[in-house]
VEXDREN-2710 file (C-alpha; in Angstrom, 1 decimal):
% VEXDREN-2710
k/r/px/py/pz
1/MET/81.8/120.2/-74.6
2/LEU/81.4/123.7/-73.1
3/VAL/84.3/126.0/-73.9
4/ARG/84.7/129.3/-72.2
5/ARG/84.9/132.3/-74.4
6/THR/88.1/133.6/-72.8
7/THR/89.8/130.2/-73.3
8/VAL/88.9/130.1/-77.0
9/VAL/90.1/133.7/-77.5
10/THR/93.4/132.9/-75.7
11/ILE/93.9/129.8/-77.7
12/LEU/93.2/131.6/-81.0
13/THR/95.5/134.5/-80.2
14/ALA/98.3/132.2/-79.2
15/LEU/97.9/129.9/-82.1
16/VAL/97.8/132.6/-84.7
17/SER/100.9/134.2/-83.2
18/LEU/102.7/130.9/-83.1
19/TYR/101.7/130.0/-86.6
20/ALA/102.9/133.4/-87.9
21/ALA/106.2/132.9/-86.1
22/PHE/106.6/129.4/-87.7
23/ALA/105.8/130.8/-91.1
24/VAL/108.5/133.5/-90.7
25/ALA/110.9/130.9/-89.4
26/GLU/110.3/128.6/-92.4
27/ASP/111.1/131.5/-94.8
28/ALA/114.4/132.2/-92.9
29/ALA/117.6/130.2/-93.4
30/PRO/117.3/126.4/-92.9
31/ALA/117.2/125.5/-89.2
32/ALA/120.2/124.0/-87.6
33/ALA/120.0/120.3/-86.8
34/PRO/118.9/119.7/-83.2
35/ALA/121.6/119.0/-80.7
36/ALA/122.5/115.4/-80.3
37/GLY/120.5/113.8/-77.5
38/ALA/118.1/116.8/-77.2
39/ALA/114.6/115.8/-76.3
40/ALA/111.9/116.8/-78.7
41/ALA/109.3/119.1/-77.2
42/PRO/106.0/117.3/-76.5
43/PRO/103.3/118.0/-79.1
44/VAL/100.8/120.7/-78.3
45/GLN/97.2/119.5/-78.0
46/LEU/95.1/121.8/-80.1
47/PRO/91.4/121.9/-80.1
48/PRO/90.0/119.7/-82.9
49/TRP/88.8/122.7/-84.9
50/MET/92.3/124.3/-85.0
51/THR/93.6/122.5/-88.1
52/PRO/96.6/123.6/-90.1
53/ASP/94.2/124.8/-92.8
54/VAL/92.4/127.1/-90.3
55/LEU/95.7/128.5/-89.1
56/LYS/97.1/129.1/-92.6
57/ALA/93.9/130.8/-93.6
58/ALA/94.1/133.1/-90.5
59/VAL/97.7/134.0/-91.3
60/ALA/96.7/134.7/-95.0
61/MET/94.5/137.5/-93.9
62/ASN/97.6/139.5/-92.9
63/MET/95.8/141.2/-90.0
64/THR/97.4/144.1/-88.2
65/ASP/98.3/143.8/-84.5
66/GLU/95.3/146.0/-83.8
67/GLN/92.9/143.7/-85.8
68/LYS/94.1/140.4/-84.3
69/PRO/92.5/140.6/-80.8
70/LYS/89.2/142.0/-82.2
71/PHE/89.1/139.2/-84.8
72/ASN/90.0/136.6/-82.3
73/GLN/87.2/137.8/-80.0
74/ALA/84.6/137.7/-82.8
75/VAL/85.7/134.2/-83.8
76/GLY/85.9/133.1/-80.2
77/ASP/82.4/134.3/-79.6
78/TYR/81.2/132.4/-82.6
79/VAL/83.0/129.1/-81.7
80/THR/81.7/129.3/-78.1
81/ALA/78.1/130.0/-79.3
82/HIS/78.4/127.2/-81.9
83/PHE/79.3/124.6/-79.3
84/ALA/76.7/125.9/-76.8
85/MET/74.0/125.8/-79.5
86/ILE/74.8/122.3/-80.5
87/GLN/74.6/121.2/-76.8
88/LYS/71.3/123.0/-76.3
89/VAL/69.7/121.6/-79.5
90/THR/70.9/118.1/-78.9
91/LYS/69.8/118.1/-75.3
92/ALA/66.3/119.4/-76.3
93/GLY/66.0/116.6/-78.8
94/ALA/65.1/118.8/-81.7
95/PRO/63.6/117.0/-84.7
96/ASN/65.7/117.1/-87.8
97/LEU/68.8/117.7/-85.7
98/ASP/71.2/118.3/-88.6
99/MET/68.9/120.8/-90.3
100/THR/68.2/122.6/-87.0
101/ILE/71.9/122.9/-86.3
102/ARG/72.7/124.1/-89.8
103/SER/70.0/126.7/-89.6
104/LYS/71.0/128.0/-86.2
105/ASP/74.7/127.9/-87.1
106/GLY/73.9/130.0/-90.2
107/ALA/72.6/132.7/-87.9
108/LEU/75.7/132.5/-85.8
109/VAL/77.9/132.8/-88.8
110/ARG/76.1/135.9/-90.0
111/GLN/76.6/137.4/-86.6
112/MET/80.3/136.7/-86.8
113/ASP/80.4/138.1/-90.4
114/ASP/78.8/141.3/-89.2
115/GLU/81.5/141.7/-86.5
116/VAL/84.4/140.7/-88.7
117/HIS/83.3/143.1/-91.5
118/LYS/83.8/145.9/-89.0
119/ILE/87.4/144.7/-88.3
120/LEU/88.9/143.7/-91.6
121/THR/89.5/145.9/-94.7
122/PRO/87.7/145.1/-98.0
123/GLU/91.0/143.7/-99.3
124/GLN/91.1/141.2/-96.4
125/LEU/87.6/139.9/-96.9
126/PRO/88.3/137.3/-99.6
127/ALA/90.9/135.8/-97.3
128/TYR/88.3/135.8/-94.5
129/ASP/86.0/133.9/-96.7
130/ASN/88.7/131.2/-97.1
131/TYR/89.2/131.3/-93.4
132/LYS/85.5/130.8/-92.8
133/LYS/85.4/127.8/-95.1
134/ALA/88.3/126.2/-93.4
135/LEU/86.8/126.9/-89.9
136/HIS/83.4/125.5/-91.0
137/SER/85.1/122.4/-92.4
138/ALA/87.0/121.9/-89.2
139/LEU/83.9/122.3/-87.0
140/THR/81.8/119.9/-89.1
141/PRO/82.1/116.3/-88.1
142/HIS/83.3/114.1/-90.9
END
């Protein structure tokens, strides 16, 4: 599954914005009951790695509007490289496939960390660590 970087960044930006809007709405007064006979909106098909835990962890970082696109770009680059690396390693038939993927993914995560540490404040980094754990869990087949 090859995912274009711009697609990933666009999805991340939209989802973080939507999740933040929903979190604000949940804190507001209880929603009015839907109008009788109103059709429910069809569910949005999210990428398998965009779990509620990943979205909550992203919102918990309390990023500024200036930080969000930079962060989304860094994570989008990582996710794109992650899937491309898995395809390449699998196609090459590398021995010890799981270990090779973990090793190469570790290098990609360190690259993402380097970029994200330039974007976030020291106070936001613990929340980023939680985000990274949630993202890793979502990307790892269970």
